[in-house]
MIGUSE-528083 format. One line per field, with one value per residue (C-alpha): x, y, z. Coordinates in nm, 2 decimals, decimal comma, padded with zeros to 4 digits, m for minus. Layout:
<sites>
X	X	...
Y	Y	...
Z	Z	...
</sites>
This chain:
<sites>
X	19,59	19,23	19,10	18,70	18,65	18,82	19,11	19,42	19,75	20,06	20,44	20,47	20,87	21,16	21,49	21,78	21,95	22,18	22,60	22,44	22,10	21,86	21,52	21,37	21,15	20,81	20,55	20,16	19,85	19,64	19,32	19,02	18,87	18,50	18,32	18,52	18,38	18,03	18,08	18,17	17,82	17,62	17,72	17,73	17,38	17,19	17,00	16,93	16,78	16,59	16,44	16,32	16,16	15,99	15,82	15,71	15,60	15,51	15,68	16,00	16,05	15,95	16,15	16,46	16,37	16,35	16,64	16,84	16,66	16,74	17,17	17,13	17,07	17,32	17,59	17,52	17,61	17,87	18,17	17,95	17,82	17,99	18,15	17,93	17,62	17,56	17,29	17,09	17,11	17,03	16,74	16,61	16,60	16,44	16,10	16,09	16,08	15,83	15,61	15,58	15,49	15,18	15,09	15,04	14,73	14,84	14,68	14,97	14,91	15,06	15,19	15,05	15,29	15,64	15,93	16,11	16,39	16,60	17,01	17,11	17,25	17,44	17,14	16,93	16,64	16,78	16,80	16,46	16,26	16,06	15,76	15,52	15,27	15,42	15,36	15,00	14,93	15,13	14,96	14,60	14,70	14,63	14,91	15,08	15,00	15,23	15,49	15,52	15,56	15,77	15,98	15,96	16,03	16,19	16,44	16,42	16,38	16,28	15,94	16,05	16,24	15,99	15,72	15,97	16,01	15,65	15,52	15,30	15,31	15,44	15,10	15,00	15,27	15,23	14,85	14,93	15,20	14,99	14,69	14,91	15,09	14,73	14,60	14,92	14,90	14,52	14,62	14,99	15,02	15,30	15,48	15,79	15,91	16,28	16,45	16,61	16,92	16,94	17,24	17,36	17,58	17,82	17,98	17,64	17,44	17,80	17,70	17,38	17,45	17,68	17,50	17,19	17,42	17,51	17,13	17,10	17,37	17,26	16,90	17,01	17,24	16,97	16,73	16,92	16,98	16,62	16,57	16,83	16,68	16,30	16,46	16,60	16,31	16,09	16,29	16,32	15,94	15,80	15,55	15,37	15,56	15,46	15,41	15,32	14,96	14,87	14,96	15,06	15,15	15,24	15,46	15,46	15,83	15,64	15,34	15,61	15,84	15,54	15,43	15,77	15,76	15,41	15,44	15,08	14,70	14,80	14,44	14,33	14,59	14,42	14,47	14,82	14,99	15,29	15,42	15,72	15,43	15,37	15,19	14,84	14,67	14,38	14,04	13,93	13,60	13,37	13,13	13,18	13,14	12,77	12,83	12,90	12,53	12,45	12,14	11,96	12,04	11,81	11,72	12,08	12,29	12,61	12,57	12,73	12,68	12,56	12,19	12,08	12,35	12,43	12,54	12,84	12,95	13,33	13,30	13,10	13,36	13,38	13,71	13,91	13,91	14,12	13,84	13,89	14,34	14,52	14,87	15,19	15,44	15,48	15,85	15,88	16,04	16,14	16,29	16,65	16,77	17,05	16,92	16,52	16,47	16,22	16,44	16,40	16,52	16,83	16,91	16,74	16,49	16,18	15,93	15,63	15,27	15,24	15,54	15,30	15,25	15,03	15,35	15,43	15,67	15,70	15,92	16,12	16,37	16,72	16,81	16,93	17,21	16,92	16,93	17,23	17,18	17,27	17,00	17,29	17,36	17,57	17,40	17,05	16,85	16,48	16,50	16,22	16,23	15,92	15,69	15,75	16,09	16,15	16,29	16,61	16,46	16,60	16,76	16,89	17,04	16,97	17,10	17,45	17,44	17,67	17,90	17,58	17,35	17,00	16,79	16,39	16,08	15,80	15,74	15,41	15,38	15,18	15,20	15,63	15,60	15,82	15,84	16,01	16,09	16,43	16,56	16,90	17,10	17,01	17,37	17,31	17,25	17,01	16,85	16,65	16,35	16,39	16,18	16,25	16,11	16,18	16,02	16,02	15,93	16,02	16,29	16,49	16,53	16,53	16,66	16,68	16,99	16,89	16,57	16,28	16,22	16,43	16,30	16,35	16,00	15,92	15,76	15,44	15,20	15,31	15,07	15,24	15,04	15,21	15,34	15,31	15,40	15,25	15,31	15,23	15,50	15,51	15,68	15,38	15,22	14,84	14,98	15,09	15,04	15,01	15,17	15,28	15,51	15,58	15,81	16,01	15,96	16,13	16,08	15,69	15,60	15,26	15,05	14,68	14,54	14,61	14,50	14,47	14,46	14,46	14,59	14,62	14,65	14,63	14,71	14,61	14,37	14,43	14,20	14,26	14,11	14,08	14,01	13,83	13,78	13,49	13,42	13,21	13,15	13,15	13,42	13,40	13,63	13,59	13,68	13,87	13,98	14,22	14,21	14,47	14,75	14,94	14,68	14,64	14,36	14,44	14,21	14,08	13,71	13,49	13,31	13,16	13,17	13,15	13,04	13,21	13,23	13,58	13,71	13,72	13,89	13,92	14,27	14,28	14,14	14,18	14,08	14,04	13,84	13,52	13,58	13,65	13,64	13,74	13,76	13,62	13,83	13,80	14,11	14,04	13,95	13,59	13,42	13,30	13,39	13,53	13,36	13,45	13,23	13,29	13,10	13,06	13,17	13,02	12,65	12,62	12,55	12,75	12,82	12,90	13,17	13,10	13,45	13,49	13,85	13,93	14,28	14,24	14,57	14,70	14,39	14,40	14,14	14,21	13,91	13,62	13,90	13,91	14,15	14,30	14,44	14,30	14,38	14,22	14,45	14,28	14,33	14,63	14,76	14,69	14,64	14,64	14,36	14,35	13,98	13,97	13,63	13,48	13,27	13,08	12,89	13,14	13,39	13,19	12,98	12,64	12,42	12,60	12,92	13,06	13,39	13,67	13,89	14,29	14,37	14,60	14,65	14,81	14,81	14,90	14,76	14,71	14,58	14,72	14,61	14,53	14,77	14,77	15,02	14,97	15,23	15,13	15,33	15,30	15,55	15,89	15,81	15,64	15,49	15,48	15,20	15,16	14,92	14,65	14,30	14,03	13,81	13,51	13,38	13,16	12,82	12,51
Y	07,09	07,18	06,96	06,90	07,12	07,39	07,46	07,41	07,19	07,36	07,34	07,73	07,67	07,46	07,49	07,41	07,06	07,01	06,87	06,55	06,53	06,66	06,59	06,91	07,08	07,13	07,32	07,20	07,44	07,18	07,11	07,20	06,92	06,84	06,66	06,84	07,20	07,05	06,91	07,27	07,39	07,13	07,29	07,68	07,64	07,36	07,55	07,86	07,57	07,38	07,70	07,79	07,42	07,47	07,74	07,64	07,34	07,36	06,96	06,93	06,57	06,67	07,01	06,77	06,52	06,84	06,99	06,64	06,58	06,96	06,82	06,56	06,74	07,01	06,77	06,60	06,94	07,07	07,15	07,35	07,55	07,92	08,02	08,28	08,13	07,81	07,91	08,07	07,77	07,57	07,75	07,78	07,36	07,37	07,58	07,37	07,06	07,20	07,35	07,00	06,83	07,12	07,01	06,66	06,80	06,76	06,96	07,13	07,02	07,28	07,21	07,38	07,42	07,24	07,50	07,60	07,42	07,69	07,82	08,16	08,24	08,55	08,54	08,86	08,61	08,42	08,81	08,77	08,60	08,34	08,26	07,97	08,22	08,30	07,95	07,95	08,27	08,12	07,85	08,02	08,23	08,10	07,89	08,18	08,42	08,20	08,14	08,50	08,60	08,36	08,45	08,81	08,86	08,63	08,53	08,93	08,86	09,12	09,08	09,03	08,74	08,59	08,62	08,40	08,17	08,08	08,13	08,45	08,78	09,07	09,23	08,87	08,88	09,27	09,19	08,86	09,00	09,29	09,09	08,82	09,05	09,25	08,92	08,86	09,14	09,04	08,69	08,71	08,72	08,84	08,57	08,41	08,01	07,91	07,85	07,52	07,46	07,22	07,09	06,88	06,66	06,71	06,38	06,18	06,43	06,34	05,99	05,97	06,23	06,03	05,68	05,88	05,97	05,62	05,49	05,82	05,69	05,33	05,39	05,64	05,35	05,08	05,35	05,40	05,04	05,01	05,32	05,17	04,83	04,99	05,23	04,95	04,71	05,03	05,06	04,72	04,61	04,97	04,87	04,55	04,18	03,93	03,60	03,28	03,14	03,45	03,73	04,15	04,22	04,52	04,39	04,55	04,75	04,91	05,01	05,13	05,37	05,49	05,79	05,90	05,93	06,10	06,46	06,50	06,62	06,96	07,04	07,24	07,49	07,67	07,84	07,80	07,77	07,57	07,47	07,28	07,09	06,97	07,29	07,32	07,40	07,68	07,47	07,54	07,42	07,44	07,71	08,03	07,93	08,03	08,31	08,26	08,25	08,59	08,66	08,97	09,12	08,94	09,02	08,94	08,99	09,18	09,45	09,76	10,11	09,97	09,98	09,72	09,51	09,12	08,89	08,62	08,30	08,29	07,89	07,90	08,09	07,88	07,77	08,01	07,89	08,00	08,26	08,43	08,43	08,42	08,25	08,43	08,27	07,99	08,02	07,66	07,70	07,55	07,61	07,72	07,43	07,63	07,98	07,88	08,13	08,10	08,05	07,93	07,62	07,88	07,95	08,31	08,47	08,38	08,67	08,71	08,86	09,08	09,31	09,31	09,62	09,67	09,73	09,32	09,35	09,22	09,39	09,23	09,21	09,02	08,96	08,62	08,70	08,84	08,51	08,69	08,68	09,05	09,15	09,23	09,26	09,35	09,21	09,29	09,48	09,58	09,48	09,36	09,18	09,15	08,89	08,92	08,88	09,14	09,39	09,48	09,44	09,74	09,70	09,91	09,84	09,90	10,20	10,20	10,31	10,36	10,12	09,88	09,76	09,84	09,54	09,58	09,54	09,64	09,77	09,88	09,91	10,17	10,14	10,27	10,40	10,17	10,26	10,03	10,07	09,97	09,91	09,94	09,72	09,61	09,73	10,06	10,36	10,55	10,25	10,42	10,31	10,47	10,50	10,50	10,51	10,49	10,48	10,26	10,35	10,19	10,03	10,28	10,32	10,64	10,56	10,85	10,76	10,95	10,85	10,99	10,97	10,85	10,85	10,67	10,52	10,17	10,21	09,98	10,05	10,17	10,29	10,50	10,71	10,82	11,17	11,10	10,84	10,74	10,54	10,47	10,55	10,52	10,31	10,00	09,86	09,98	10,35	10,51	10,86	10,84	11,06	11,17	11,29	11,42	11,14	11,45	11,69	11,50	11,81	11,78	11,57	11,59	11,42	11,25	11,10	10,87	10,52	10,39	10,01	09,99	10,15	10,14	10,37	10,39	10,64	10,97	10,84	10,67	10,55	10,46	10,29	10,55	10,36	10,58	10,29	10,31	10,30	09,99	09,66	09,87	10,06	10,26	10,31	10,59	10,45	10,80	10,91	11,12	11,23	11,58	11,54	11,83	12,07	12,26	12,06	11,72	11,58	11,38	11,29	11,06	10,75	10,54	10,52	10,14	10,04	09,66	09,48	09,59	09,22	09,33	09,56	09,67	09,50	09,56	09,83	09,85	10,13	10,19	10,46	10,16	10,03	10,06	09,74	09,68	09,35	09,38	09,05	08,96	08,99	08,69	08,36	08,26	08,61	08,60	08,53	08,78	09,00	09,19	09,52	09,61	09,96	10,01	10,35	10,36	10,19	10,19	09,76	09,71	09,36	09,17	08,88	08,62	08,49	08,13	08,23	08,47	08,65	08,89	08,98	09,18	09,31	09,47	09,63	09,73	09,86	09,66	09,36	09,26	08,98	08,94	08,62	08,49	08,27	08,05	08,18	07,97	07,65	07,41	07,42	07,77	07,75	08,06	08,07	08,34	08,46	08,70	08,90	09,08	09,30	09,51	09,43	09,58	09,35	09,00	09,04	08,99	09,17	09,15	09,02	08,71	08,50	08,24	08,09	08,03	07,68	07,51	07,40	07,72	08,00	08,38	08,62	09,01	09,22	09,50	09,68	09,39	09,13	08,88	08,66	08,43	08,18	07,81	07,62	07,24	07,13	07,25	07,32	07,62	07,77	08,14	08,21	08,54	08,58	08,91	08,93	08,90	09,25	09,08	08,72	08,82	08,69	08,63
Z	18,10	18,22	18,47	18,44	18,74	18,56	18,77	18,60	18,60	18,45	18,44	18,52	18,54	18,49	18,61	18,42	18,48	18,69	18,65	18,85	18,61	18,89	18,78	18,66	18,93	18,83	19,01	18,99	19,11	19,27	19,11	19,37	19,54	19,41	19,72	19,98	19,81	19,83	20,16	20,32	20,06	20,22	20,58	20,49	20,31	20,48	20,71	20,47	20,28	20,56	20,66	20,32	20,27	20,62	20,54	20,19	20,37	20,74	20,78	20,94	20,83	20,48	20,44	20,53	20,26	19,97	20,12	20,03	19,67	19,62	19,75	19,48	19,24	19,29	19,33	18,94	18,79	19,09	18,83	18,64	18,91	18,92	19,19	19,45	19,29	19,46	19,69	19,42	19,20	19,52	19,62	19,27	19,25	19,59	19,51	19,17	19,35	19,59	19,28	19,16	19,46	19,46	19,13	19,29	19,47	19,83	20,06	20,34	20,70	20,91	21,24	21,52	21,82	21,65	21,73	21,39	21,35	21,25	21,30	21,28	20,97	20,81	20,53	20,59	20,60	20,93	21,11	21,14	21,47	21,32	21,57	21,57	21,55	21,21	21,08	21,21	21,01	20,72	20,74	20,72	20,40	20,03	19,90	19,62	19,90	20,12	19,85	19,72	20,14	20,21	19,86	19,90	20,25	20,46	20,17	20,06	19,70	19,44	19,34	18,95	19,08	19,27	18,99	18,75	19,03	19,09	18,75	18,80	18,65	18,85	18,94	19,09	19,29	19,39	19,49	19,68	19,83	19,97	20,03	20,23	20,45	20,57	20,63	20,83	21,03	21,11	21,23	21,44	21,79	22,06	22,17	22,07	22,10	22,09	21,79	21,80	21,56	21,30	21,12	20,83	20,79	20,52	20,43	20,54	20,25	20,01	20,08	19,98	19,69	19,57	19,60	19,38	19,11	19,07	19,09	18,81	18,62	18,59	18,57	18,27	18,09	18,15	17,98	17,70	17,64	17,63	17,38	17,16	17,12	17,09	16,85	16,65	16,65	16,56	16,21	16,13	16,23	16,17	15,88	15,82	15,83	15,62	15,85	15,67	15,67	15,89	15,67	15,68	16,10	16,21	16,56	16,86	16,81	16,52	16,65	16,96	16,71	16,47	16,71	16,71	16,34	16,33	16,33	16,47	16,38	16,17	15,97	16,29	16,29	16,06	15,70	15,52	15,90	15,93	16,31	16,44	16,64	16,99	17,07	17,15	16,80	16,73	16,68	16,36	16,25	15,94	16,00	16,23	16,62	16,80	17,05	17,43	17,58	17,74	17,95	18,09	18,41	18,72	19,03	19,26	19,02	19,15	18,82	19,02	18,88	18,57	18,44	18,22	18,13	17,95	18,20	18,09	18,28	18,19	18,24	17,90	17,70	17,37	17,25	17,03	16,70	16,37	16,24	16,58	16,53	16,23	16,36	16,26	16,45	16,70	16,90	17,14	17,47	17,79	18,13	18,13	18,40	18,52	18,54	18,60	18,34	18,02	17,72	17,33	17,17	17,08	17,43	17,36	17,62	17,59	17,55	17,75	17,63	17,87	17,67	17,33	17,15	16,88	16,62	16,66	16,91	17,21	17,50	17,76	18,01	17,95	18,28	18,28	18,60	18,82	19,06	19,26	19,65	19,63	19,40	19,12	18,76	18,51	18,20	18,20	17,95	17,81	17,46	17,15	16,90	16,56	16,53	16,17	16,22	15,97	16,14	16,40	16,72	17,01	17,31	17,57	17,91	18,23	18,50	18,68	19,00	19,28	19,04	19,01	18,77	18,90	18,80	18,64	18,84	18,60	18,25	18,06	17,67	17,45	17,05	17,01	17,39	17,67	18,07	18,30	18,62	18,80	19,14	19,28	19,44	19,87	19,91	19,81	20,01	19,95	19,77	19,44	19,24	18,85	18,59	18,22	17,89	17,52	17,19	16,92	16,53	16,23	16,33	16,53	16,89	17,07	17,43	17,72	17,89	18,17	18,44	18,37	18,75	19,07	19,41	19,71	19,73	19,59	19,23	19,17	18,91	18,55	18,28	17,96	17,72	17,37	17,60	17,91	18,18	18,52	18,80	19,21	19,42	19,80	20,08	20,03	19,79	19,99	20,07	19,72	19,49	19,19	18,96	18,56	18,37	18,03	17,83	17,70	18,04	18,36	18,53	18,51	18,77	18,86	19,19	19,05	19,33	19,64	19,69	19,34	19,33	18,92	18,66	18,25	17,97	17,55	17,35	17,48	17,79	18,13	18,39	18,77	19,03	19,32	19,65	19,93	20,22	20,43	20,80	20,76	20,57	20,21	20,04	19,77	19,41	19,17	18,82	18,71	18,36	18,29	17,93	17,97	18,11	17,96	18,10	18,44	18,57	18,58	18,87	18,64	18,52	18,75	18,52	18,80	19,13	19,24	19,58	19,73	20,02	20,21	20,19	19,79	19,58	19,20	19,11	18,72	18,50	18,10	17,84	17,48	17,26	17,26	17,60	18,00	18,19	18,56	18,77	19,12	19,33	19,67	19,87	20,13	20,07	20,04	20,05	19,71	19,35	19,06	18,86	18,54	18,42	18,06	17,93	17,59	17,52	17,20	17,23	17,58	17,54	17,84	18,00	18,33	18,31	18,59	18,68	18,86	18,90	19,18	19,03	18,74	18,61	18,25	18,21	17,84	17,59	17,21	17,08	17,12	17,22	17,61	17,73	18,08	18,28	18,59	18,78	19,09	19,40	19,63	19,54	19,58	19,22	19,05	18,71	18,53	18,22	17,87	17,79	17,48	17,49	17,22	17,43	17,15	16,83	16,61	16,77	16,77	16,46	16,66	16,86	17,20	17,34	17,29	17,47	17,38	17,57	17,48	17,44	17,67	18,00	18,15	17,96	18,02	17,69	17,59	17,31	17,19	16,85	16,62	16,76	17,01	17,17	17,44	17,61	17,75	17,96	18,02	18,29	18,17	17,78	17,68	17,37	17,25	17,02	16,80	16,57	16,44	16,58	16,32	16,34	16,40	16,33	16,04	16,18	15,89
</sites>
């Protein structure tokens, strides 16, 4: 017989009856005690979770409330928690609870002289000497930088896991981590405070968790009864009910139940598109929309190295319409409560737009077991599924190293070529990074089982042409070197440059932003093109020299046959706005996009199309917005550029070839939309 906790009660052996009919002897496996295990879990993890909560909210009392709420939620599903995963499971719940409180728009108040109430633990983060100066330094970082630094360094989580726990892209996490650490180096002072221990009463926590569970069940019972009653009234009274003298009347029950049977408006979803409902539609006006307003450059505009560009304000972007994109597939998804990963309604991993290829696939990491405290996984793959769902997808597992599977950290896609980086587990020595590659064509997957390169340095930026992989490697994000190697020759690695802050590539060329720090308030970044990676001279060609404030950085670049683009983003709050520069390589009609948001992530170029995701990292509630920019007249159908904004409140998007995909997040629900971009808007 199986106990609900997973333990078994078995008649393992029975003796033969004795002459005096002695009762048979039965041995039982005693089932585990749910409450005792939970109480032990509270004692072992209370300090760890309290430290995490304290560093995220800065208030010891609110931290205790967060931890108590976390324990109450864990207790509800304690029987489902797998052995050895309780700490990671609870941490995920705590971070989600903290993010929910951030969404309410409250500005944090950090203590100035309070001591950090943390007891020493066996966790790696517990060995860090926490100082009051550290708390004050964290308080002066932006919310995104503070969250990334706490999760990445004080909890020692890998970048990929931090990105998924915070709902950010890996590139955003890397940039926020680098800038946050640089800011902390300027803020921290010498001196330490005494660390006072904090202990959680396991029995008291158990009692409160039991009470919370009872209240929840009572509330669920009352809610279910009300729902049944409401449903019954609605079914009975949904239509008009004839009343004497008064005539036909729709009773309140019918008015309440009618929206449940209403599929919602679908006339704005574009031609011949059947969507599953509850997603953000694409607007479909009767006529082709007017272009986004542009203006000639004026005195005082920051035009960088461009001579006479048009200026566009992203705040004036028009909505994306069915004239821009034809929707092919909409996949509904949500955040899985147990793993914290985005999944489809069928429980499969939900792809992210950043893995989009121009051959209608979206590549992704299937890494459902990466929430292990030791950074280990035995079931991670790189895989794809076709947007048309007509061709079989491909999949390959990650590298085994010292009897442990490496876990993925970043991925880049160009056409049918994919490169990705891996990082080995924390307990391996030496700890290695690997670069792997594969190609996918006509449903055929070609994978090199051996890594293209292996190094004891970290891999940071990745890009790929059809013939070469490019990457930056170094101990820290701001101290790296750029390398390239042919996909079919691992021994052809060549160093190209140092100080690269952004990297991108298309089929046959790559572009990098190479920083030359200045001695004063101004720095210079070269936008350098590499179009002959197989030749003898691989130093590249400098397209532009960009002079910018030393508090800013070129954080993203993109290249296509028709355009080159780069984004200059301030690295400190209050040091200016972000700007996107776009060069029309065919007609010389350059443009500058002024961005009210500060961050620029996943900048893509495809022909005359540019896409990017922008996030206000200085706000209390960072929400991503994405844009589709028709940067050339051939792409806009107009004598100038045109800018559209993807629909939804929290959206990440990408473009590759004539394909586009965007992911909208609303609370725990998500929708991945895939479609085809119109070559132009065919304006009159």
